[in-house]
Residue, then its C-alpha position, 0 to 999 in steps of 0.5 A: x550569534x546563533x549556535x546553529x547557522x541555517x546558512x553556510x559561511x564562506x570567508x571568501x579571499x580578501x587577498x583577491x578581493x573576494x568578500x565573505x558570503x553566506x550561502x545556501x545550496x538548494x536542489x543543486x543550485x547555489x544562492x549567496x548573500x553578503x556577509x558584511x564584516x564576517x561571520x560575527x556580523x549579526x546584521x548581515x547574517x539576519x539580512x541574508x537569512x531573511x533573503x534566503x527564506x523569501x527565496x525559498x518561499x518563491x522556489x517552493x511556490x514555483x515547485x508547487x505549481x510546476x504541474x500547472x501547464x499540464x493541468x491547463x492542457x488537460x482541462x482544455x482537452x476535457x472542455x473540447x470533449x464536453x463541447x463536442x459531446x453536447x453538440x452531438x447529443x452524447x449525454x454520457x460522454x458530456x457528463x463524463x467530460x464535465x465531471x473530469x473537467x470540474x474535478x481538475x479545476x477543483x484540484x487546480x485551485x489548491x496551492x499545491x498541484x499533485x502530478x496528473x495520473x493516467x486516470x485524469x486523461x483521455x488516454x485512460x480509456x485505452x487502458x481500462x477496457x476491463x473496467x465496467x461502465x467505461x468506454x472502449x478502446x475504439x471510443x478512444x480512437x474516435x475521440x482522438x480523431x475528433x480532437x484532431x479535427x478541432x483546430x486551434x482557434x486564432x487569438x480573439x476568435x474563440x467563443x469565450x473571448x468574443x462573449x467576454x468582449x461583448x459583456x465588456x461592451x455591455x458593461x460600458x453601457x451599464x456605466x453610462x446608464x444605458x443598460x441595467x446591471x440586472x440585464x447585464x447579469x442575465x446576459x452573462x448567465x444565459x450566454x454561459x450556457x451557450x458557451x458551455x454547449x458549443x465550447x469556449x475554445x470553438x471559433x465564432x466562425x463555426x456559428x451558423x444556422x445549423x449550429x444554432x438549430x442544434x442549440x435550439x434542439x438542445x433547449x427543447x430537450x432541456x425543457x422536455x426533461x424539466x431542466x429548464x422552464x420554457x421562459x428560461x429557455x426563451x431568455x437563453x435563446x434571446x441572449x444568444x440572438x443578441x450576441x450573434x447579431x452583435x458578432x455580425x455588426x462587428x464583422x466577427x461574422x460575415x453573415x447573420x444566420x437566417x434562422x434567427x429571423x424565424x419565430x418557428x425555428x428560433x422561438x420558444x412558446x411560453x405558456x401564459x401563467x396565472x397571476x398569483x397573489x396573496x390572500x387578505x388573510x396572508x397579507x395580515x399575517x405578514x404585516x403582523x409578523x414583520x419587523x418595523x423595517x420589513x413592515x415598511x417594505x410591505x406597506x410600500x408594496x401594498x400601498x404604492x405598488x412598489x417592487x424591490x427595485x422601486x423601493x431601493x431607488x425611491x428618492x427623498x425628493x419623491x416623498x412629501x411627508x407633510x402632504x402624506x404622498x409619494x410622487x414618482x414614475x416606476x423605476x423600470x419604465x421611468x424613461x418612457x414618455x407615456x408612463x404616468x407620474x403617479x401620486x400615491x396617498x400614504x397610509x398612516x403606517x407607511x408614513x410613520x415608518x418612513x419617518x422612522x427609517x428614511x435617510x437624512x442625507x443623500x438622494x436615496x430615501x432608504x439605504x442599508x447598513x453603512x449607507x449602502x444601497x438596498x439593491x446592488x447588481x454587478x457581473x459577479x454579485x447581486x445583493x437585495x436587502x428587501x428580498x432577503x428581509x422578505x424571505x426571512x419573514x416568509x420563513x417565519x410566517x410559513x407563507x409562500x410567495x414573492x415580494x412582487x406578489x404584494x403589488x399584484x395582490x393590491x392590483x387584484x383587489x382593485x380589479x374586482x372592486x369599484x376601482x377597477x378602472x384605476x388598476x393601470x394607474x396604480x401599477x404605473x403602466x403606460x397609457x395606451x392612448x392620449x385620452x388615457x393620459x388626460x384621464x390619469x391626471x383626473x384620476x389621481x384623486x380617485x386613486x387616493x380613495x382607492x388606496x384608502x379602501x385597500x387600507x381598510x381591506x388589510x386592516x391598517 
Protein backbone atom coordinates (compact mmCIF):
# COMPACT_ATOMS: atom_id res chain seq x y z
CA UNK A 1 0.00 0.00 0.00
CA UNK A 2 1.21 3.59 -0.61
CA UNK A 3 2.70 5.50 2.31
CA UNK A 4 0.54 8.61 1.70
CA UNK A 5 -3.13 8.04 1.00
CA UNK A 6 -5.01 10.42 -1.29
CA UNK A 7 -8.27 9.34 0.32
CA UNK A 8 -9.26 9.26 4.00
CA UNK A 9 -10.00 5.88 5.56
CA UNK A 10 -13.20 5.52 7.64
CA UNK A 11 -13.28 2.17 9.50
CA UNK A 12 -17.06 2.31 9.86
CA UNK A 13 -18.82 0.47 12.69
CA UNK A 14 -18.91 -3.30 12.16
CA UNK A 15 -21.03 -3.76 15.29
CA UNK A 16 -23.78 -1.70 13.72
CA UNK A 17 -23.29 -3.13 10.26
CA UNK A 18 -21.59 0.00 8.84
CA UNK A 19 -18.79 -1.16 6.46
CA UNK A 20 -15.43 0.58 6.13
CA UNK A 21 -15.20 3.34 3.52
CA UNK A 22 -12.67 5.45 1.63
CA UNK A 23 -13.85 9.05 1.46
CA UNK A 24 -12.94 12.49 0.13
CA UNK A 25 -14.24 15.88 1.24
CA UNK A 26 -14.25 18.31 -1.69
CA UNK A 27 -15.75 21.81 -1.53
CA UNK A 28 -17.82 20.86 1.49
CA UNK A 29 -19.22 17.68 -0.07
CA UNK A 30 -18.42 14.14 1.11
CA UNK A 31 -17.81 11.40 -1.46
CA UNK A 32 -17.41 7.77 -0.30
CA UNK A 33 -16.51 4.38 -1.81
CA UNK A 34 -16.30 0.82 -0.40
CA UNK A 35 -13.03 -0.07 1.36
CA UNK A 36 -13.47 -3.82 0.90
CA UNK A 37 -11.91 -5.80 3.73
CA UNK A 38 -10.24 -2.74 5.27
CA UNK A 39 -7.37 -0.32 5.01
CA UNK A 40 -4.98 -2.98 3.70
CA UNK A 41 -7.30 -3.96 0.82
CA UNK A 42 -5.19 -2.60 -2.06
CA UNK A 43 -7.69 -3.51 -4.79
CA UNK A 44 -10.54 -1.68 -3.03
CA UNK A 45 -8.32 1.38 -2.47
CA UNK A 46 -7.24 1.56 -6.15
CA UNK A 47 -10.88 1.24 -7.25
CA UNK A 48 -11.95 4.00 -4.86
CA UNK A 49 -9.09 6.25 -6.00
CA UNK A 50 -9.97 5.74 -9.68
CA UNK A 51 -13.61 6.51 -8.92
CA UNK A 52 -12.61 9.72 -7.12
CA UNK A 53 -10.33 10.85 -9.96
CA UNK A 54 -13.16 10.33 -12.45
CA UNK A 55 -15.56 12.22 -10.18
CA UNK A 56 -13.08 15.06 -9.68
CA UNK A 57 -12.65 15.40 -13.44
CA UNK A 58 -16.43 15.70 -13.83
CA UNK A 59 -16.63 18.26 -11.02
CA UNK A 60 -13.76 20.30 -12.47
CA UNK A 61 -15.36 20.31 -15.93
CA UNK A 62 -18.65 21.45 -14.44
CA UNK A 63 -16.82 24.16 -12.51
CA UNK A 64 -14.92 25.26 -15.62
CA UNK A 65 -18.21 25.66 -17.53
CA UNK A 66 -20.16 27.23 -14.65
CA UNK A 67 -20.27 30.56 -16.49
CA UNK A 68 -21.79 29.02 -19.63
CA UNK A 69 -25.40 30.26 -19.10
CA UNK A 70 -24.14 33.81 -18.54
CA UNK A 71 -22.03 33.63 -21.71
CA UNK A 72 -24.94 32.34 -23.79
CA UNK A 73 -27.25 35.08 -22.52
CA UNK A 74 -24.65 37.75 -23.25
CA UNK A 75 -23.94 36.38 -26.74
CA UNK A 76 -27.67 36.32 -27.47
CA UNK A 77 -28.00 39.94 -26.34
CA UNK A 78 -25.22 41.12 -28.66
CA UNK A 79 -26.75 39.11 -31.53
CA UNK A 80 -30.02 40.99 -31.00
CA UNK A 81 -28.19 44.31 -30.93
CA UNK A 82 -26.33 43.36 -34.13
CA UNK A 83 -29.56 42.47 -35.91
CA UNK A 84 -31.33 45.65 -34.85
CA UNK A 85 -28.33 47.82 -35.77
CA UNK A 86 -28.07 46.24 -39.24
CA UNK A 87 -31.76 46.77 -39.91
CA UNK A 88 -31.52 50.41 -38.81
CA UNK A 89 -28.37 51.05 -40.81
CA UNK A 90 -26.33 51.90 -37.69
CA UNK A 91 -22.96 50.69 -38.92
CA UNK A 92 -20.86 51.67 -35.89
CA UNK A 93 -23.15 49.82 -33.52
CA UNK A 94 -23.24 46.81 -35.85
CA UNK A 95 -19.43 46.62 -35.85
CA UNK A 96 -19.31 46.99 -32.05
CA UNK A 97 -21.94 44.30 -31.51
CA UNK A 98 -20.31 41.90 -33.98
CA UNK A 99 -16.90 42.35 -32.35
CA UNK A 100 -18.35 41.75 -28.87
CA UNK A 101 -20.29 38.69 -29.99
CA UNK A 102 -17.32 37.16 -31.84
CA UNK A 103 -14.99 37.73 -28.86
CA UNK A 104 -17.48 36.06 -26.51
CA UNK A 105 -17.90 33.11 -28.87
CA UNK A 106 -14.13 32.72 -29.09
CA UNK A 107 -13.79 32.65 -25.31
CA UNK A 108 -16.84 30.41 -24.95
CA UNK A 109 -15.04 27.78 -27.04
CA UNK A 110 -12.25 27.43 -24.47
CA UNK A 111 -12.34 24.53 -21.97
CA UNK A 112 -12.41 26.93 -18.98
CA UNK A 113 -14.69 29.96 -18.94
CA UNK A 114 -13.46 32.99 -17.04
CA UNK A 115 -16.24 35.04 -15.42
CA UNK A 116 -17.72 37.80 -17.55
CA UNK A 117 -16.62 41.34 -16.83
CA UNK A 118 -18.71 44.50 -17.04
CA UNK A 119 -16.91 45.34 -20.32
CA UNK A 120 -18.60 42.30 -21.93
CA UNK A 121 -22.09 43.64 -21.36
CA UNK A 122 -24.26 46.43 -22.71
CA UNK A 123 -24.30 47.91 -19.21
CA UNK A 124 -20.63 48.89 -19.62
CA UNK A 125 -21.81 51.88 -21.66
CA UNK A 126 -23.48 53.30 -18.57
CA UNK A 127 -20.12 53.40 -16.75
CA UNK A 128 -17.82 54.46 -19.61
CA UNK A 129 -19.00 57.93 -20.53
CA UNK A 130 -15.50 59.35 -20.12
CA UNK A 131 -13.88 56.81 -22.43
CA UNK A 132 -13.19 58.27 -25.92
CA UNK A 133 -15.06 56.65 -28.78
CA UNK A 134 -17.66 54.92 -26.62
CA UNK A 135 -21.40 55.49 -26.61
CA UNK A 136 -23.20 57.65 -24.08
CA UNK A 137 -25.54 56.76 -21.25
CA UNK A 138 -28.47 57.89 -23.39
CA UNK A 139 -27.47 55.25 -25.96
CA UNK A 140 -27.62 52.67 -23.20
CA UNK A 141 -31.18 53.70 -22.35
CA UNK A 142 -32.19 53.60 -26.05
CA UNK A 143 -30.80 50.10 -26.47
CA UNK A 144 -32.42 48.83 -23.30
CA UNK A 145 -35.78 50.01 -24.69
CA UNK A 146 -35.09 48.43 -28.06
CA UNK A 147 -34.21 45.10 -26.47
CA UNK A 148 -37.41 45.16 -24.41
CA UNK A 149 -39.38 45.59 -27.63
CA UNK A 150 -37.55 42.59 -29.10
CA UNK A 151 -39.97 39.99 -27.73
CA UNK A 152 -39.08 36.36 -27.11
CA UNK A 153 -39.93 34.18 -30.09
CA UNK A 154 -41.92 30.94 -29.63
CA UNK A 155 -40.00 27.73 -30.25
CA UNK A 156 -39.76 26.84 -33.93
CA UNK A 157 -40.67 30.34 -35.10
CA UNK A 158 -37.24 31.99 -35.20
CA UNK A 159 -35.38 32.78 -38.41
CA UNK A 160 -32.48 30.54 -37.34
CA UNK A 161 -34.73 27.53 -36.70
CA UNK A 162 -36.69 27.99 -39.94
CA UNK A 163 -33.53 28.42 -42.02
CA UNK A 164 -32.13 25.21 -40.53
CA UNK A 165 -35.41 23.38 -41.19
CA UNK A 166 -35.37 24.60 -44.79
CA UNK A 167 -31.76 23.41 -45.25
CA UNK A 168 -32.60 20.04 -43.69
CA UNK A 169 -35.45 19.59 -46.19
CA UNK A 170 -33.15 20.56 -49.04
CA UNK A 171 -30.56 18.08 -47.75
CA UNK A 172 -33.15 15.32 -48.18
CA UNK A 173 -33.45 16.36 -51.83
CA UNK A 174 -29.68 16.13 -52.20
CA UNK A 175 -29.74 12.61 -50.78
CA UNK A 176 -32.46 11.66 -53.29
CA UNK A 177 -30.40 13.32 -56.08
CA UNK A 178 -33.07 15.94 -56.79
CA UNK A 179 -30.72 18.79 -55.84
CA UNK A 180 -26.95 19.23 -56.16
CA UNK A 181 -24.83 19.46 -53.02
CA UNK A 182 -23.19 22.57 -54.49
CA UNK A 183 -26.57 24.29 -54.68
CA UNK A 184 -27.29 23.36 -51.07
CA UNK A 185 -23.97 24.83 -49.90
CA UNK A 186 -24.71 28.05 -51.80
CA UNK A 187 -28.13 28.32 -50.13
CA UNK A 188 -26.57 27.86 -46.70
CA UNK A 189 -23.95 30.56 -47.30
CA UNK A 190 -26.37 33.07 -48.79
CA UNK A 191 -29.06 32.57 -46.15
CA UNK A 192 -26.44 32.96 -43.41
CA UNK A 193 -25.98 36.57 -44.54
CA UNK A 194 -29.70 37.27 -44.31
CA UNK A 195 -29.92 35.56 -40.92
CA UNK A 196 -27.05 37.68 -39.64
CA UNK A 197 -28.71 40.85 -40.96
CA UNK A 198 -32.20 40.23 -39.61
CA UNK A 199 -31.11 38.35 -36.49
CA UNK A 200 -31.36 34.61 -35.92
CA UNK A 201 -33.71 35.06 -32.97
CA UNK A 202 -36.13 37.25 -34.95
CA UNK A 203 -39.57 35.73 -35.59
CA UNK A 204 -40.29 34.82 -39.20
CA UNK A 205 -43.67 36.49 -38.64
CA UNK A 206 -41.80 39.81 -38.87
CA UNK A 207 -40.75 39.13 -42.46
CA UNK A 208 -42.78 41.37 -44.75
CA UNK A 209 -42.33 43.60 -47.77
CA UNK A 210 -40.85 46.43 -45.71
CA UNK A 211 -38.22 44.18 -44.10
CA UNK A 212 -37.32 42.63 -47.45
CA UNK A 213 -36.95 46.04 -49.10
CA UNK A 214 -34.65 47.04 -46.24
CA UNK A 215 -32.50 43.98 -46.95
CA UNK A 216 -32.47 44.88 -50.65
CA UNK A 217 -31.20 48.35 -49.67
CA UNK A 218 -28.55 46.66 -47.52
CA UNK A 219 -27.48 44.60 -50.55
CA UNK A 220 -27.28 47.76 -52.70
CA UNK A 221 -25.03 49.38 -50.09
CA UNK A 222 -22.79 46.32 -49.99
CA UNK A 223 -22.40 46.57 -53.78
CA UNK A 224 -21.72 50.32 -53.62
CA UNK A 225 -19.04 49.78 -50.97
CA UNK A 226 -17.40 47.01 -52.99
CA UNK A 227 -18.12 44.37 -50.33
CA UNK A 228 -20.34 42.29 -52.67
CA UNK A 229 -20.23 41.99 -56.42
CA UNK A 230 -23.59 42.43 -58.20
CA UNK A 231 -23.70 38.73 -59.09
CA UNK A 232 -23.04 37.79 -55.45
CA UNK A 233 -25.83 40.09 -54.28
CA UNK A 234 -28.20 38.65 -56.89
CA UNK A 235 -27.51 35.11 -55.62
CA UNK A 236 -28.17 36.19 -52.02
CA UNK A 237 -31.50 37.80 -52.93
CA UNK A 238 -32.51 34.74 -54.93
CA UNK A 239 -31.74 32.48 -51.94
CA UNK A 240 -33.87 34.66 -49.65
CA UNK A 241 -36.70 34.61 -52.20
CA UNK A 242 -36.53 30.81 -52.39
CA UNK A 243 -36.62 30.51 -48.58
CA UNK A 244 -39.46 33.01 -48.08
CA UNK A 245 -41.56 31.22 -50.71
CA UNK A 246 -40.93 27.99 -48.80
CA UNK A 247 -42.09 29.69 -45.57
CA UNK A 248 -45.28 30.65 -47.35
CA UNK A 249 -45.91 27.17 -48.79
CA UNK A 250 -45.37 25.59 -45.33
CA UNK A 251 -47.75 28.14 -43.71
CA UNK A 252 -44.99 29.67 -41.58
CA UNK A 253 -46.02 32.91 -43.33
CA UNK A 254 -49.68 33.66 -43.95
CA UNK A 255 -48.95 35.63 -47.12
CA UNK A 256 -46.21 35.95 -49.73
CA UNK A 257 -44.69 39.46 -49.75
CA UNK A 258 -45.52 41.08 -53.10
CA UNK A 259 -42.09 42.69 -53.36
CA UNK A 260 -40.63 39.31 -54.37
CA UNK A 261 -42.65 39.44 -57.60
CA UNK A 262 -41.23 42.82 -58.62
CA UNK A 263 -38.05 42.75 -60.71
CA UNK A 264 -37.59 46.48 -60.14
CA UNK A 265 -37.77 46.21 -56.34
CA UNK A 266 -36.12 42.82 -55.79
CA UNK A 267 -33.79 42.33 -58.75
CA UNK A 268 -30.10 43.15 -59.08
CA UNK A 269 -28.78 44.13 -62.48
CA UNK A 270 -25.71 42.03 -63.18
CA UNK A 271 -23.41 43.53 -65.82
CA UNK A 272 -22.48 41.23 -68.69
CA UNK A 273 -18.92 40.08 -68.23
CA UNK A 274 -16.49 39.62 -71.07
CA UNK A 275 -15.61 35.96 -71.47
CA UNK A 276 -12.02 35.40 -70.37
CA UNK A 277 -9.78 32.75 -71.80
CA UNK A 278 -6.12 31.79 -72.02
CA UNK A 279 -3.84 32.59 -74.91
CA UNK A 280 -2.43 29.67 -76.89
CA UNK A 281 0.99 30.52 -75.45
CA UNK A 282 -0.39 30.31 -71.88
CA UNK A 283 -1.99 26.94 -72.64
CA UNK A 284 1.37 25.67 -73.87
CA UNK A 285 3.01 26.97 -70.68
CA UNK A 286 0.46 25.15 -68.54
CA UNK A 287 0.80 21.89 -70.46
CA UNK A 288 4.60 22.04 -70.25
CA UNK A 289 4.63 22.75 -66.51
CA UNK A 290 1.99 20.23 -65.44
CA UNK A 291 2.55 16.87 -63.77
CA UNK A 292 1.17 13.89 -65.75
CA UNK A 293 -2.00 13.75 -63.62
CA UNK A 294 -2.66 17.49 -63.89
CA UNK A 295 -1.84 17.39 -67.61
CA UNK A 296 -4.64 14.85 -67.99
CA UNK A 297 -7.06 17.31 -66.38
CA UNK A 298 -5.87 20.03 -68.77
CA UNK A 299 -6.32 17.76 -71.80
CA UNK A 300 -9.86 16.82 -70.76
CA UNK A 301 -10.71 20.51 -70.37
CA UNK A 302 -9.20 21.50 -73.73
CA UNK A 303 -10.03 18.38 -75.75
CA UNK A 304 -13.53 17.66 -74.41
CA UNK A 305 -14.64 20.98 -72.88
CA UNK A 306 -14.82 19.50 -69.37
CA UNK A 307 -15.07 21.38 -66.07
CA UNK A 308 -13.88 20.03 -62.71
CA UNK A 309 -17.36 18.59 -62.10
CA UNK A 310 -17.36 16.85 -65.49
CA UNK A 311 -13.96 15.28 -64.80
CA UNK A 312 -14.97 14.18 -61.29
CA UNK A 313 -18.14 12.55 -62.67
CA UNK A 314 -16.59 10.98 -65.78
CA UNK A 315 -17.60 7.31 -65.86
CA UNK A 316 -15.50 4.41 -67.07
CA UNK A 317 -18.30 3.23 -69.36
CA UNK A 318 -18.24 6.62 -71.16
CA UNK A 319 -14.66 6.02 -72.29
CA UNK A 320 -13.76 3.84 -75.29
CA UNK A 321 -9.99 3.69 -75.42
CA UNK A 322 -10.05 1.31 -78.40
CA UNK A 323 -12.08 3.83 -80.42
CA UNK A 324 -10.19 6.79 -78.88
CA UNK A 325 -13.45 8.45 -77.76
CA UNK A 326 -15.43 9.77 -74.80
CA UNK A 327 -19.22 9.84 -75.26
CA UNK A 328 -21.30 11.67 -72.67
CA UNK A 329 -23.65 14.47 -71.70
CA UNK A 330 -22.49 17.37 -69.57
CA UNK A 331 -22.89 16.68 -65.83
CA UNK A 332 -24.60 20.03 -65.28
CA UNK A 333 -27.38 19.45 -67.83
CA UNK A 334 -27.48 15.69 -68.33
CA UNK A 335 -31.07 15.43 -67.06
CA UNK A 336 -32.31 17.75 -69.84
CA UNK A 337 -33.77 15.85 -72.76
CA UNK A 338 -32.61 18.31 -75.43
CA UNK A 339 -28.96 18.25 -74.31
CA UNK A 340 -26.86 16.32 -76.86
CA UNK A 341 -24.79 13.27 -76.06
CA UNK A 342 -21.47 14.28 -77.59
CA UNK A 343 -18.70 11.99 -78.82
CA UNK A 344 -15.25 13.55 -78.49
CA UNK A 345 -12.28 12.15 -80.41
CA UNK A 346 -9.40 11.95 -77.96
CA UNK A 347 -5.99 13.42 -78.65
CA UNK A 348 -3.07 11.03 -78.29
CA UNK A 349 -1.89 12.61 -74.97
CA UNK A 350 -5.45 12.52 -73.59
CA UNK A 351 -5.82 8.84 -74.45
CA UNK A 352 -2.38 7.84 -73.13
CA UNK A 353 -2.84 9.72 -69.86
CA UNK A 354 -6.28 8.16 -69.39
CA UNK A 355 -4.75 4.73 -69.84
CA UNK A 356 -2.20 5.52 -67.11
CA UNK A 357 -4.55 7.08 -64.55
CA UNK A 358 -7.99 5.58 -65.12
CA UNK A 359 -9.41 3.56 -62.21
CA UNK A 360 -9.55 -0.20 -62.73
CA UNK A 361 -12.76 -0.70 -60.76
CA UNK A 362 -15.87 1.18 -59.78
CA UNK A 363 -18.04 3.51 -61.84
CA UNK A 364 -15.84 6.60 -61.80
CA UNK A 365 -12.99 6.83 -64.29
CA UNK A 366 -10.78 9.08 -62.15
CA UNK A 367 -10.56 9.03 -58.37
CA UNK A 368 -8.30 10.53 -55.72
CA UNK A 369 -6.22 8.96 -52.96
CA UNK A 370 -7.87 5.99 -51.31
CA UNK A 371 -10.47 5.82 -54.09
CA UNK A 372 -12.15 9.02 -52.91
CA UNK A 373 -14.07 11.13 -55.46
CA UNK A 374 -12.14 14.05 -56.94
CA UNK A 375 -15.00 16.40 -56.02
CA UNK A 376 -16.96 16.16 -52.78
CA UNK A 377 -19.47 18.71 -51.49
CA UNK A 378 -21.23 18.66 -48.13
CA UNK A 379 -22.92 21.36 -46.04
CA UNK A 380 -19.71 21.88 -44.09
CA UNK A 381 -16.94 21.17 -46.55
CA UNK A 382 -16.02 21.10 -50.23
CA UNK A 383 -13.01 19.27 -51.63
CA UNK A 384 -11.99 19.69 -55.26
CA UNK A 385 -8.81 17.82 -56.20
CA UNK A 386 -8.85 19.10 -59.79
CA UNK A 387 -9.09 22.72 -58.70
CA UNK A 388 -6.36 22.25 -56.10
CA UNK A 389 -4.00 20.67 -58.64
CA UNK A 390 -4.71 23.45 -61.14
CA UNK A 391 -4.11 26.14 -58.48
CA UNK A 392 -0.66 24.67 -57.79
CA UNK A 393 0.10 24.71 -61.51
CA UNK A 394 -0.97 28.35 -61.87
CA UNK A 395 1.35 29.32 -59.02
CA UNK A 396 4.20 27.35 -60.56
CA UNK A 397 3.80 28.89 -64.03
CA UNK A 398 2.72 32.39 -62.89
CA UNK A 399 -0.32 32.15 -65.17
CA UNK A 400 -3.60 33.58 -63.87
CA UNK A 401 -7.06 32.17 -64.48
CA UNK A 402 -9.56 29.43 -63.62
CA UNK A 403 -9.93 25.85 -64.75
CA UNK A 404 -13.17 26.65 -66.57
CA UNK A 405 -11.22 29.00 -68.84
CA UNK A 406 -9.68 25.96 -70.55
CA UNK A 407 -13.10 25.01 -71.90
CA UNK A 408 -13.75 28.62 -72.91
CA UNK A 409 -10.37 28.90 -74.63
CA UNK A 410 -11.07 25.95 -76.93
CA UNK A 411 -14.59 27.22 -77.61
CA UNK A 412 -13.20 30.67 -78.42
CA UNK A 413 -10.67 29.29 -80.88
CA UNK A 414 -13.38 27.26 -82.62
CA UNK A 415 -15.67 30.32 -82.76
CA UNK A 416 -13.05 32.22 -84.74
CA UNK A 417 -12.30 29.42 -87.18
CA UNK A 418 -13.96 27.43 -89.93
CA UNK A 419 -15.49 25.31 -87.16
CA UNK A 420 -17.58 28.12 -85.62
CA UNK A 421 -20.86 26.25 -86.17
CA UNK A 422 -19.64 23.47 -83.84
CA UNK A 423 -19.10 25.61 -80.73
CA UNK A 424 -22.43 24.73 -79.04
CA UNK A 425 -21.94 21.04 -79.81
CA UNK A 426 -18.39 21.13 -78.37
CA UNK A 427 -19.72 22.79 -75.22
CA UNK A 428 -22.56 20.27 -74.93
CA UNK A 429 -25.21 22.98 -75.03
CA UNK A 430 -28.87 22.15 -75.54
CA UNK A 431 -30.18 22.37 -79.09
CA UNK A 432 -32.29 25.47 -79.67
CA UNK A 433 -34.63 23.79 -82.18
CA UNK A 434 -35.40 20.41 -83.72
CA UNK A 435 -33.22 21.02 -86.77
CA UNK A 436 -30.25 21.57 -84.47
CA UNK A 437 -30.78 18.10 -82.94
CA UNK A 438 -30.65 16.50 -86.37
CA UNK A 439 -27.62 18.60 -87.26
CA UNK A 440 -25.84 17.60 -84.03
CA UNK A 441 -25.86 13.92 -85.01
CA UNK A 442 -24.52 14.70 -88.46
CA UNK A 443 -21.88 17.05 -87.06
CA UNK A 444 -20.11 14.51 -84.83
CA UNK A 445 -17.68 13.63 -87.61
CA UNK A 446 -16.84 17.27 -88.19
CA UNK A 447 -16.34 17.74 -84.43
CA UNK A 448 -13.57 15.13 -84.55
CA UNK A 449 -11.86 17.18 -87.25
CA UNK A 450 -12.33 20.35 -85.22
CA UNK A 451 -10.75 18.91 -82.06
CA UNK A 452 -7.88 17.58 -84.22
CA UNK A 453 -7.40 21.15 -85.41
CA UNK A 454 -7.33 22.32 -81.77
CA UNK A 455 -4.60 19.79 -80.99
CA UNK A 456 -2.40 21.31 -83.68
CA UNK A 457 -3.05 24.84 -82.33
CA UNK A 458 -1.89 23.75 -78.87
CA UNK A 459 1.03 21.74 -80.19
CA UNK A 460 -0.12 18.42 -78.75
